[in-house]
N, CA, C and O atoms as a MOPAC input file, in Angstrom:
PM7 MOZYME 1SCF
protein

 N    107.94400 1    98.96300 1    72.81200 1
 C    106.87400 1    99.64500 1    72.13900 1
 C    105.54600 1    99.09600 1    72.64200 1
 O    105.40600 1    97.88900 1    72.84200 1
 N    104.58400 1    99.96800 1    72.84400 1
 C    103.28700 1    99.53400 1    73.33300 1
 C    102.49700 1    98.78800 1    72.26700 1
 O    101.82500 1    97.80000 1    72.56100 1
 N    102.57800 1    99.25200 1    71.06200 1
 C    101.86900 1    98.60200 1    69.97300 1
 C    102.89600 1    98.03700 1    68.99100 1
 O    103.49800 1    98.79600 1    68.23200 1
 N    103.10200 1    96.73600 1    68.99300 1
 C    104.17000 1    96.16900 1    68.17200 1
 C    103.86700 1    96.20600 1    66.67700 1
 O    102.71400 1    96.14600 1    66.25100 1
 N    104.92600 1    96.30600 1    65.90700 1
 C    104.86800 1    96.20000 1    64.45600 1
 C    105.88700 1    95.14700 1    64.04200 1
 O    106.54700 1    94.55000 1    64.89300 1
 N    106.01600 1    94.92400 1    62.76900 1
 C    106.98200 1    93.92400 1    62.31800 1
 C    108.42100 1    94.38400 1    62.52600 1
 O    109.34700 1    93.57900 1    62.42600 1
 N    108.61800 1    95.67400 1    62.81500 1
 C    109.95800 1    96.19900 1    63.03400 1
 C    110.30600 1    96.31700 1    64.52000 1
 O    111.39300 1    96.78500 1    64.85900 1
 N    109.41200 1    95.90500 1    65.39800 1
 C    109.63800 1    96.01200 1    66.83500 1
 C    110.68300 1    95.00300 1    67.29100 1
 O    110.61500 1    93.81800 1    66.96200 1
 N    111.64400 1    95.49700 1    68.05000 1
 C    112.64500 1    94.61900 1    68.65300 1
 C    111.97200 1    93.88500 1    69.81700 1
 O    111.46400 1    94.53600 1    70.73000 1
 N    111.95500 1    92.55700 1    69.80900 1
 C    111.29400 1    91.81900 1    70.88900 1
 C    111.83700 1    92.14500 1    72.27400 1
 O    111.10300 1    92.05600 1    73.25900 1
 N    113.10200 1    92.51900 1    72.36600 1
 C    113.69300 1    92.86000 1    73.65700 1
 C    113.26500 1    94.24200 1    74.13700 1
 O    113.59700 1    94.63400 1    75.25600 1
 N    112.55200 1    94.96500 1    73.33100 1
 C    112.05500 1    96.29200 1    73.70400 1
 C    110.52800 1    96.33400 1    73.65200 1
 O    109.93900 1    97.37600 1    73.36500 1
 N    109.90100 1    95.21200 1    73.92800 1
 C    108.44900 1    95.13600 1    73.89400 1
 C    107.87400 1    95.13200 1    75.31100 1
 O    108.58300 1    94.86800 1    76.28200 1
 N    106.60500 1    95.42400 1    75.41000 1
 C    105.92700 1    95.47700 1    76.69700 1
 C    105.94300 1    94.12300 1    77.39800 1
 O    106.15900 1    94.05900 1    78.60800 1
 N    105.72300 1    93.06000 1    76.66900 1
 C    105.71000 1    91.73000 1    77.27700 1
 C    107.09000 1    91.32500 1    77.79300 1
 O    107.19400 1    90.69300 1    78.84400 1
 N    108.13000 1    91.67700 1    77.07500 1
 C    109.48300 1    91.34200 1    77.50900 1
 C    109.84500 1    92.10500 1    78.77900 1
 O    110.40300 1    91.52900 1    79.71300 1
 N    109.53200 1    93.39200 1    78.81600 1
 C    109.83000 1    94.20900 1    79.99600 1
 C    109.01500 1    93.71600 1    81.18800 1
 O    109.52700 1    93.66300 1    82.30700 1
 N    107.76300 1    93.36000 1    80.96300 1
 C    106.92900 1    92.82100 1    82.04300 1
 C    107.52900 1    91.53900 1    82.59600 1
 O    107.58000 1    91.35300 1    83.81200 1
 N    107.97700 1    90.66800 1    81.73400 1
 C    108.61300 1    89.42900 1    82.17500 1
 C    109.90400 1    89.67800 1    82.93200 1
 O    110.19900 1    88.98900 1    83.90900 1
 N    110.66900 1    90.65300 1    82.48800 1
 C    111.91400 1    91.01100 1    83.15800 1
 C    111.63000 1    91.51100 1    84.58100 1
 O    112.29800 1    91.10600 1    85.53200 1
 N    110.63900 1    92.38700 1    84.71500 1
 C    110.27200 1    92.91100 1    86.03700 1
 C    109.69900 1    91.80800 1    86.92200 1
 O    109.97900 1    91.75900 1    88.12000 1
 N    108.90800 1    90.93800 1    86.34000 1
 C    108.30600 1    89.85100 1    87.10100 1
 C    109.37400 1    88.90800 1    87.65300 1
 O    109.26600 1    88.44700 1    88.79000 1
 N    110.39300 1    88.62100 1    86.86400 1
 C    111.48900 1    87.77600 1    87.32400 1
 C    112.18400 1    88.39600 1    88.52900 1
 O    112.50600 1    87.70100 1    89.49300 1
 N    112.41100 1    89.69100 1    88.47100 1
 C    113.05700 1    90.38800 1    89.59600 1
 C    112.17800 1    90.34600 1    90.84700 1
 O    112.67300 1    90.13600 1    91.95400 1
 N    110.87600 1    90.54700 1    90.66200 1
 C    109.96300 1    90.55400 1    91.80800 1
 C    109.78400 1    89.15300 1    92.39300 1
 O    109.58800 1    89.01800 1    93.60100 1
 N    109.84600 1    88.12800 1    91.57800 1
 C    109.74900 1    86.76500 1    92.09300 1
 C    110.93900 1    86.43700 1    92.97600 1
 O    110.78900 1    85.74900 1    93.98600 1
 N    112.11800 1    86.92000 1    92.60800 1
 C    113.31800 1    86.65600 1    93.39800 1
 C    113.30900 1    87.40600 1    94.71700 1
 O    113.68000 1    86.85400 1    95.75300 1
 N    112.88400 1    88.66700 1    94.68200 1
 C    113.00600 1    89.51400 1    95.87000 1
 C    111.71300 1    89.61100 1    96.68500 1
 O    111.75000 1    90.05800 1    97.83100 1
 N    110.58800 1    89.20700 1    96.12800 1
 C    109.25600 1    89.25300 1    96.74900 1
 C    108.74300 1    90.67200 1    96.94700 1
 O    107.61500 1    90.96100 1    96.54600 1
 N    109.52200 1    91.57500 1    97.54800 1
 C    109.12700 1    92.97300 1    97.73200 1
 C    110.26200 1    93.84600 1    97.20300 1
 O    111.41200 1    93.71600 1    97.62100 1
 N    109.91400 1    94.74100 1    96.27100 1
 C    110.91800 1    95.59800 1    95.64700 1
 C    110.40700 1    97.03200 1    95.64500 1
 O    109.26600 1    97.28700 1    95.26100 1
 N    111.24000 1    97.95700 1    96.06900 1
 C    110.87700 1    99.37600 1    96.05200 1
 C    110.71700 1    99.85900 1    94.61400 1
 O    111.40000 1    99.38200 1    93.70700 1
 N    109.81700 1   100.79900 1    94.42100 1
 C    109.53300 1   101.34800 1    93.09100 1
 C    110.81000 1   101.87900 1    92.44000 1
 O    111.10500 1   101.54400 1    91.29300 1
 N    111.56200 1   102.69800 1    93.15900 1
 C    112.77300 1   103.29500 1    92.59100 1
 C    113.85000 1   102.25100 1    92.31200 1
 O    114.58200 1   102.35800 1    91.32900 1
 N    113.94700 1   101.24700 1    93.17100 1
 C    114.92900 1   100.18200 1    92.96400 1
 C    114.59300 1    99.36500 1    91.71900 1
 O    115.48200 1    98.99600 1    90.95200 1
 N    113.31500 1    99.08800 1    91.52600 1
 C    112.87700 1    98.31600 1    90.36600 1
 C    113.13800 1    99.09100 1    89.08000 1
 O    113.59600 1    98.52600 1    88.08700 1
 N    112.84500 1   100.37700 1    89.10600 1
 C    113.08500 1   101.23300 1    87.93900 1
 C    114.57200 1   101.32300 1    87.63000 1
 O    114.97200 1   101.22500 1    86.47000 1
 N    115.39000 1   101.50900 1    88.65300 1
 C    116.83600 1   101.60200 1    88.45800 1
 C    117.40000 1   100.29500 1    87.90000 1
 O    118.28700 1   100.31900 1    87.04700 1
 N    116.89500 1    99.16000 1    88.37300 1
 C    117.35000 1    97.85900 1    87.88200 1
 C    117.01900 1    97.69900 1    86.39500 1
 O    117.84100 1    97.20800 1    85.62100 1
 N    115.82000 1    98.11300 1    86.00500 1
 C    115.42200 1    98.01800 1    84.60100 1
 C    116.31000 1    98.89000 1    83.72700 1
 O    116.78500 1    98.44200 1    82.68300 1
 N    116.53600 1   100.11900 1    84.13800 1
 C    117.35000 1   101.02700 1    83.33300 1
 C    118.79800 1   100.56500 1    83.25400 1
 O    119.44700 1   100.73200 1    82.22100 1
 N    119.30600 1    99.98900 1    84.32700 1
 C    120.68800 1    99.50700 1    84.33500 1
 C    120.86900 1    98.32300 1    83.38900 1
 O    121.85400 1    98.25200 1    82.65400 1
 N    119.92300 1    97.40400 1    83.41100 1
 C    120.05800 1    96.18000 1    82.61600 1
 C    119.61300 1    96.33000 1    81.16700 1
 O    120.18800 1    95.70900 1    80.27400 1
 N    118.58400 1    97.15700 1    80.92500 1
 C    117.99900 1    97.20300 1    79.59400 1
 C    118.11400 1    98.55000 1    78.89600 1
 O    117.72800 1    98.66600 1    77.73300 1
 N    118.62600 1    99.55800 1    79.56100 1
 C    118.84000 1   100.84700 1    78.92000 1
 C    117.56100 1   101.60100 1    78.61000 1
 O    116.79100 1   101.92300 1    79.51500 1
 N    117.33200 1   101.88100 1    77.35000 1
 C    116.25600 1   102.77000 1    76.91300 1
 C    114.88600 1   102.08200 1    76.89100 1
 O    114.30300 1   101.88900 1    75.82400 1
 N    114.38300 1   101.71900 1    78.05500 1
 C    113.05400 1   101.11100 1    78.13800 1
 C    112.19400 1   101.79900 1    79.20000 1
 O    111.18800 1   101.25000 1    79.64800 1
 N    112.60000 1   103.00500 1    79.59400 1
 C    111.89600 1   103.70500 1    80.66400 1
 C    110.42700 1   103.95700 1    80.32100 1
 O    109.57200 1   103.91800 1    81.20600 1
 N    110.13100 1   104.21200 1    79.05800 1
 C    108.74100 1   104.49000 1    78.67400 1
 C    107.83100 1   103.26600 1    78.85300 1
 O    106.60800 1   103.40500 1    78.88600 1
 N    108.42000 1   102.07700 1    78.96600 1
 C    107.64200 1   100.85500 1    79.14500 1
 C    107.51700 1   100.43100 1    80.60700 1
 O    106.81300 1    99.46800 1    80.91200 1
 N    108.18900 1   101.13500 1    81.50600 1
 C    108.20500 1   100.73700 1    82.91000 1
 C    106.81000 1   100.75700 1    83.53200 1
 O    106.36600 1    99.74700 1    84.07800 1
 N    106.12700 1   101.87100 1    83.46000 1
 C    104.80000 1   101.98400 1    84.08000 1
 C    103.77400 1   101.09800 1    83.36900 1
 O    103.00100 1   100.42500 1    84.05000 1
 N    103.72800 1   101.06500 1    82.03000 1
 C    102.79100 1   100.13200 1    81.39000 1
 C    103.04300 1    98.66600 1    81.76000 1
 O    102.09400 1    97.89200 1    81.88500 1
 N    104.30300 1    98.28100 1    81.93600 1
 C    104.61600 1    96.90600 1    82.33300 1
 C    104.09700 1    96.62200 1    83.74000 1
 O    103.54700 1    95.55100 1    83.99500 1
 N    104.26900 1    97.57300 1    84.64600 1
 C    103.72500 1    97.40800 1    85.99900 1
 C    102.20100 1    97.34700 1    85.97400 1
 O    101.59600 1    96.57000 1    86.71200 1
 N    101.58800 1    98.15600 1    85.13600 1
 C    100.13100 1    98.13200 1    84.99500 1
 C     99.64700 1    96.76200 1    84.51700 1
 O     98.64400 1    96.24800 1    85.01100 1
 N    100.35500 1    96.18200 1    83.56700 1
 C    100.00000 1    94.85800 1    83.06500 1
 C    100.10200 1    93.80900 1    84.16400 1
 O     99.19600 1    92.99300 1    84.33000 1
 N    101.19300 1    93.82700 1    84.91000 1
 C    101.38000 1    92.85300 1    85.98500 1
 C    100.32800 1    93.03200 1    87.07900 1
 O     99.84100 1    92.04800 1    87.63500 1
 N     99.97900 1    94.26400 1    87.38700 1
 C     98.94400 1    94.53100 1    88.38600 1
 C     97.57700 1    94.05100 1    87.88900 1
 O     96.80600 1    93.45900 1    88.64400 1
 N     97.29100 1    94.31000 1    86.62300 1
 C     96.01400 1    93.88400 1    86.03700 1
 C     95.87500 1    92.36400 1    86.01600 1
 O     94.76800 1    91.84000 1    86.14900 1
 N     96.97300 1    91.66600 1    85.85300 1
 C     96.95600 1    90.20900 1    85.84800 1
 C     96.90800 1    89.62800 1    87.26000 1
 O     96.77500 1    88.41600 1    87.42800 1
 N     97.01600 1    90.48700 1    88.27500 1
 C     96.94300 1    90.03800 1    89.66000 1
 C     98.22500 1    89.39800 1    90.15900 1
 O     98.19900 1    88.61500 1    91.10900 1
 N     99.34200 1    89.72000 1    89.53100 1
 C    100.61700 1    89.13000 1    89.92200 1
 C    101.37400 1    89.97000 1    90.94000 1
 O    102.21000 1    89.44900 1    91.67800 1
 N    101.08700 1    91.26500 1    90.98300 1
 C    101.77200 1    92.15300 1    91.93000 1
 C    100.74600 1    93.04700 1    92.62800 1
 O     99.66200 1    93.31200 1    92.10700 1
 N    101.12000 1    93.49900 1    93.81300 1
 C    100.32400 1    94.45300 1    94.58100 1
 C    101.22100 1    95.62300 1    94.94600 1
 O    102.40800 1    95.45000 1    95.22400 1
 N    100.64200 1    96.81000 1    94.94100 1
 C    101.39700 1    98.00100 1    95.32700 1
 C    101.16500 1    98.28200 1    96.79900 1
 O    100.02400 1    98.28300 1    97.26100 1
 N    102.24200 1    98.52200 1    97.53800 1
 C    102.17500 1    98.84200 1    98.96000 1
 C    102.49900 1   100.31700 1    99.14300 1
 O    103.64400 1   100.73500 1    98.97100 1
 N    101.48100 1   101.10400 1    99.49500 1
 C    101.62300 1   102.55100 1    99.60900 1
 C    102.57900 1   102.93500 1   100.73400 1
 O    103.39000 1   103.84700 1   100.56800 1
 N    102.49600 1   102.26100 1   101.86100 1
 C    103.30300 1   102.61900 1   103.02500 1
 C    104.80000 1   102.58200 1   102.72500 1
 O    105.55300 1   103.42700 1   103.21000 1
 N    105.22400 1   101.62500 1   101.94400 1
 C    106.64900 1   101.46500 1   101.64700 1
 C    107.01300 1   101.86400 1   100.22300 1
 O    108.18000 1   101.77300 1    99.84200 1
 N    106.04000 1   102.30400 1    99.42800 1
 C    106.24100 1   102.65600 1    98.02500 1
 C    106.96500 1   101.52200 1    97.30100 1
 O    108.00100 1   101.72900 1    96.66900 1
 N    106.39700 1   100.32300 1    97.40600 1
 C    107.02500 1    99.14800 1    96.81300 1
 C    105.98500 1    98.22200 1    96.21500 1
 O    104.78600 1    98.35900 1    96.45900 1
 N    106.47100 1    97.28000 1    95.43000 1
 C    105.61700 1    96.26900 1    94.82700 1
 C    105.92900 1    94.92200 1    95.45900 1
 O    107.08300 1    94.58900 1    95.72700 1
 N    104.87200 1    94.16200 1    95.68900 1
 C    105.03100 1    92.83400 1    96.26400 1
 C    104.50100 1    91.81000 1    95.27400 1
 O    103.40700 1    91.96500 1    94.73000 1
 N    105.27600 1    90.77400 1    95.04700 1
 C    104.85400 1    89.68300 1    94.17300 1
 C    103.84700 1    88.81800 1    94.93600 1
 O    104.15900 1    88.31600 1    96.01600 1
 N    102.64700 1    88.64200 1    94.38600 1
 C    101.60700 1    87.85800 1    95.03700 1
 C    101.10300 1    86.72300 1    94.15800 1
 O    100.10600 1    86.07800 1    94.48500 1
 N    101.78600 1    86.47600 1    93.04200 1
 C    101.37700 1    85.41900 1    92.13200 1
 C    101.74200 1    84.04900 1    92.64500 1
 O    102.20500 1    83.91200 1    93.77700 1
 N    101.54100 1    83.03300 1    91.83100 1
 C    101.87700 1    81.66800 1    92.24800 1
 C    103.37600 1    81.51100 1    92.49500 1
 O    104.20300 1    82.16200 1    91.85600 1
 N    103.69200 1    80.65000 1    93.41600 1
 C    105.10700 1    80.43700 1    93.78400 1
 C    105.79100 1    79.63700 1    92.76200 1
 O    106.98100 1    79.35400 1    92.89400 1

């Protein structure tokens, strides 16, 4: 959920999904957009609505960069 309430499941929150994606990008360094989305849906199920906002958060924090040529995200944060 984008705006948490007291009934929000922590495993279905924007921060949790962002952390999940960040962990994957740290391991692989460069991940295709479709591969990253498929990995999220496979592991976490019904969190597709949080995929783009989570990427936006990571990009805003300067942890990932989008590569247009390869349609992928590259982890550029601290090692």
